[in-house]
C-alpha positions as CSV (number, residue, x, y, z in Angstrom):
1,X,35.3,-4.7,-36.0
2,X,33.6,-7.4,-34.0
3,X,31.7,-6.8,-30.8
4,X,34.4,-8.7,-28.9
5,X,37.1,-6.4,-30.3
6,X,35.1,-3.3,-29.4
7,X,34.5,-4.7,-25.9
8,X,38.2,-5.4,-25.5
9,X,39.0,-1.8,-26.7
10,X,36.6,-0.4,-24.2
11,X,38.1,-2.4,-21.4
12,X,41.6,-1.2,-22.4
13,X,40.4,2.4,-22.5
14,X,38.8,2.0,-19.0
15,X,42.0,0.4,-17.6
16,X,44.1,3.3,-19.1
17,X,41.7,5.9,-17.7
18,X,41.7,4.2,-14.2
19,X,45.5,4.1,-14.3
20,X,45.7,7.8,-15.2
21,X,43.2,8.7,-12.5
22,X,45.1,6.6,-10.0
23,X,48.4,8.4,-10.9
24,X,46.8,11.8,-10.8
25,X,45.5,11.0,-7.3
26,X,48.9,9.8,-6.2
27,X,50.4,13.0,-7.6
28,X,47.9,15.2,-5.8
29,X,48.5,13.3,-2.5
30,X,52.3,13.7,-3.0
31,X,52.0,17.4,-3.7
32,X,49.8,18.0,-0.7
33,X,52.3,16.1,1.4
34,X,55.2,18.1,0.1
35,X,53.4,21.4,0.6
36,X,52.2,20.4,4.1
37,X,55.8,19.3,5.0
38,X,57.2,22.5,3.5
39,X,54.8,24.7,5.6
40,X,55.6,22.8,8.7
41,X,59.4,23.2,8.1
42,X,58.9,26.9,7.6
43,X,56.9,27.2,10.8
44,X,59.6,25.4,12.7
45,X,62.4,27.6,11.2
46,X,60.5,30.8,12.1
47,X,59.9,29.5,15.6
48,X,63.6,28.6,16.1
49,X,64.6,32.1,14.8
50,X,62.1,33.7,17.1
51,X,63.4,31.7,20.1
52,X,67.0,32.7,19.3
53,X,66.0,36.4,19.2
54,X,63.9,36.4,22.4
55,X,65.3,36.3,25.9
56,X,62.0,36.4,27.8
57,X,60.5,33.0,28.6
58,X,56.8,33.9,28.5
59,X,56.6,35.0,24.9
60,X,58.6,32.0,23.8
61,X,56.1,29.7,25.7
62,X,53.2,31.5,24.0
63,X,54.8,31.1,20.5
64,X,55.6,27.4,21.3
65,X,51.9,26.9,22.2
66,X,50.8,28.6,18.9
67,X,53.2,26.5,16.8
68,X,51.9,23.4,18.5
69,X,48.4,24.5,17.5
70,X,49.5,25.2,14.0
71,X,51.2,21.8,13.8
72,X,48.0,20.2,15.0
73,X,46.0,22.1,12.4
74,X,48.4,20.9,9.6
75,X,48.1,17.3,10.8
76,X,44.3,17.6,10.9
77,X,44.1,19.0,7.4
78,X,46.4,16.3,6.2
79,X,44.3,13.6,7.9
80,X,41.1,15.0,6.3
81,X,42.8,15.1,2.9
82,X,43.9,11.5,3.2
83,X,40.4,10.4,4.2
84,X,38.7,12.4,1.4
85,X,41.2,11.0,-1.1
86,X,40.7,7.5,0.1
87,X,36.9,7.8,0.1
88,X,36.8,9.4,-3.4
89,X,39.0,6.8,-5.0
90,X,37.3,4.0,-3.2
91,X,34.0,5.1,-4.6
92,X,35.5,5.6,-8.1
93,X,37.0,2.1,-8.1
94,X,33.9,0.6,-6.7
95,X,31.9,2.2,-9.6
96,X,34.4,0.8,-12.1
97,X,34.1,-2.7,-10.6
98,X,37.6,-2.8,-9.2
99,X,37.6,-5.1,-6.2
100,X,38.5,-3.7,-2.8
101,X,41.4,-5.0,-0.6
102,X,38.8,-6.8,1.6
103,X,37.1,-8.4,-1.4
104,X,40.4,-9.7,-2.7
105,X,41.2,-11.0,0.7
106,X,37.9,-12.8,0.9
107,X,38.4,-14.3,-2.5
108,X,41.8,-15.5,-1.5
109,X,40.4,-17.2,1.6
110,X,37.7,-18.8,-0.5
111,X,40.3,-20.1,-3.0
112,X,42.4,-21.5,-0.2
113,X,39.3,-23.3,1.2
114,X,38.5,-24.7,-2.2
115,X,42.1,-25.9,-2.6
116,X,42.0,-27.6,0.8
117,X,38.7,-29.3,-0.2
118,X,40.2,-30.5,-3.5
119,X,43.3,-31.8,-1.7
120,X,41.2,-33.6,0.8
121,X,39.1,-35.2,-2.0
122,X,42.3,-36.2,-3.8
123,X,43.7,-37.7,-0.6
124,X,40.6,-39.8,0.1
125,X,40.2,-41.1,-3.5
126,X,41.7,-44.6,-3.8
127,X,44.4,-45.1,-6.4
128,X,43.0,-46.5,-9.7
129,X,43.9,-50.2,-10.3
130,X,46.5,-50.9,-12.9
131,X,45.1,-51.5,-16.4
132,X,45.3,-54.8,-18.1
133,X,48.0,-53.7,-20.5
134,X,50.2,-52.6,-17.5
135,X,49.6,-55.9,-15.8
136,X,50.3,-57.9,-19.0
137,X,53.5,-56.0,-19.7
138,X,54.7,-56.9,-16.2
139,X,54.0,-60.6,-16.8
140,X,55.7,-60.6,-20.1
141,X,58.9,-59.0,-18.9
142,X,61.9,-61.3,-19.3
143,X,63.4,-62.3,-15.9
144,X,66.8,-61.0,-15.2
């Protein structure tokens, strides 16, 4: 097996590994989202049940306040999870040499600038004069 073939095999293995890591991360994020949403729904259901069973306003207000705090904590945990997930995968992709969204955007802008420059050069370049064979063929054409 040549060095080129081995390098291509290594590249394919790295791509496959990166894809599996990406999918595992998405799965983890989905599971965390589902569990967070499930917990939030359970808290809401318990709160609604408590509110139905209570006739005194003060305890209900206290529970509503606690549920609001619980919701805030769940949202905070979710936000931290998203940040950690994003940071870890960003670092992993950076180590693997995968370009970031900003790098791709910068490259796209540079390609656009190069295309504009090429188009300007093509627009300012005068048309090439006709070759002798083209001129000769026009002279030798029979008149209609």
